[in-house]
Each structure stands twice: as C-alpha cells, then as structure tokens.
C-alpha positions as CSV (number, residue, x, y, z in Angstrom):
1,X,140.1,136.8,156.7
2,X,139.2,134.2,154.1
3,X,135.8,134.5,152.3
4,X,134.7,131.1,153.4
5,X,135.3,132.0,157.1
6,X,133.3,135.2,156.7
7,X,130.5,133.4,154.9
8,X,130.4,130.7,157.6
9,X,130.0,133.3,160.4
10,X,127.3,135.2,158.6
11,X,125.4,132.0,157.7
12,X,125.5,130.6,161.2
13,X,123.2,133.3,162.6
14,X,121.0,133.6,159.6
15,X,120.4,129.8,159.4
16,X,118.7,129.7,162.8
17,X,116.4,132.5,161.8
18,X,115.5,130.9,158.5
19,X,114.7,127.5,160.2
20,X,112.5,129.2,162.7
21,X,110.7,131.1,159.9
22,X,110.1,127.9,158.0
23,X,108.7,126.2,161.2
24,X,106.6,129.2,162.0
25,X,104.7,128.8,158.7
26,X,103.8,125.2,159.5
27,X,105.2,122.2,161.4
28,X,108.1,120.6,159.5
29,X,110.1,117.5,159.9
30,X,113.9,117.5,159.7
31,X,114.6,116.2,156.3
32,X,111.9,118.5,154.9
33,X,113.8,121.4,156.3
34,X,117.0,120.2,154.7
35,X,115.2,119.9,151.4
36,X,113.6,123.3,151.6
37,X,116.9,125.0,152.5
38,X,118.5,123.3,149.5
39,X,116.5,125.6,147.3
40,X,118.8,128.4,148.3
41,X,122.4,127.4,147.9
42,X,123.9,129.7,150.5
43,X,121.5,128.2,153.1
44,X,121.8,124.5,152.2
45,X,122.6,122.4,155.2
46,X,123.3,118.8,156.0
47,X,121.4,116.8,158.6
48,X,124.6,116.9,160.7
49,X,124.2,120.7,160.9
50,X,120.5,120.8,161.2
51,X,119.7,118.3,164.0
52,X,122.1,119.8,166.6
53,X,120.5,123.2,166.0
54,X,117.0,121.6,166.4
55,X,118.1,119.9,169.6
56,X,119.3,123.2,171.0
57,X,116.1,125.0,170.0
58,X,114.1,122.2,171.7
59,X,116.3,122.5,174.8
60,X,115.7,126.3,174.9
61,X,112.0,125.6,174.5
62,X,111.6,127.7,171.3
63,X,110.3,124.7,169.4
64,X,108.5,121.5,170.4
65,X,108.3,118.1,168.6
66,X,105.7,115.5,167.9
67,X,105.5,112.3,165.9
68,X,103.1,111.9,163.0
69,X,102.5,108.9,160.8
70,X,103.8,109.2,157.2
71,X,101.9,108.0,154.2
72,X,105.2,106.9,152.6
73,X,107.2,105.3,155.3
74,X,107.9,105.4,159.1
75,X,106.5,108.1,161.4
76,X,108.2,111.5,161.2
77,X,109.2,113.8,164.0
78,X,107.7,117.2,163.3
79,X,108.8,120.5,164.9
80,X,106.6,123.5,165.7
81,X,107.1,126.8,167.5
82,X,106.2,127.3,171.1
83,X,104.8,130.6,172.3
84,X,108.4,131.6,173.2
85,X,109.5,130.6,169.7
86,X,106.9,132.8,168.1
87,X,108.1,135.7,170.3
88,X,111.7,135.0,169.3
89,X,110.8,134.9,165.6
90,X,109.0,138.3,165.9
91,X,112.0,139.8,167.6
92,X,114.5,138.3,165.1
93,X,112.4,139.6,162.2
94,X,112.4,143.1,163.7
95,X,116.2,143.0,164.1
96,X,116.8,141.5,160.7
97,X,114.7,144.2,159.0
98,X,116.7,146.9,160.8
99,X,120.0,145.3,159.9
100,X,119.1,144.5,156.3
101,X,117.8,148.1,155.7
102,X,121.0,149.5,157.2
103,X,123.2,147.3,155.0
104,X,121.1,148.3,151.9
105,X,121.5,151.9,152.7
106,X,125.3,151.6,153.1
107,X,125.5,149.8,149.8
108,X,123.4,152.5,148.1
109,X,124.7,155.7,149.8
110,X,128.1,154.6,151.1
111,X,129.4,157.1,153.6
112,X,127.0,159.9,152.7
113,X,125.0,161.4,155.6
114,X,121.4,160.7,154.9
C-alpha cells in the first residue's frame, strides 16, 4: 500500500470528526472551515471536499444551516450542530479517545502485555 493511499483513508474519517468539533464550538461558514483546517496541513481541505461532506451531514440531520449577513460581503451560510449532531460528536469523541490511547500505548509498549 502506498503511503498516500493509507493517509487518505485515515484522513477521511478524521476529517468528519474535526469538522463536527469545529462546528460544535460555534456556528461556522464553509470557507471559514476551510481556512481553519488549513492551520493543520494534514487536515487541509478544498471546498470541493468540504461541501459534499457538509451536504451529507445536513441530509443526515447532524447539522443545520442558516444564512447570516456579513459585514464584508454577501450573506454567508452558517452550519451548527443539531441535537443529534451533539450526540454524534460526544460518541465520536469517546471512540477517538479510546482509539488514540490504544495507539499511543502500542507505540510506547509495543507487544508487551500491560
């Protein structure tokens, strides 16, 4: 397996979690999410990747959208979590914590029985 293929598979699942985490903190508009994710190179996305993911989350009713006037241009479409979205983020966070702790332990202890 090529490294780029492995990275792409890992990134796909993590990206949804990170987007939901950012929206959970406060409502965000699409380009703002792209800009925020650019801060972390492995998580950087294009609008062509982000918007289909947002549409799917809207369809699955984990997020909702609303329009808000902008001080520096046209109105922006903001996204916020629904109650189901908050539940999903909580469940994803619990799973992520278990997975990341396990991976950390494997990196530290290798095959040793703890």
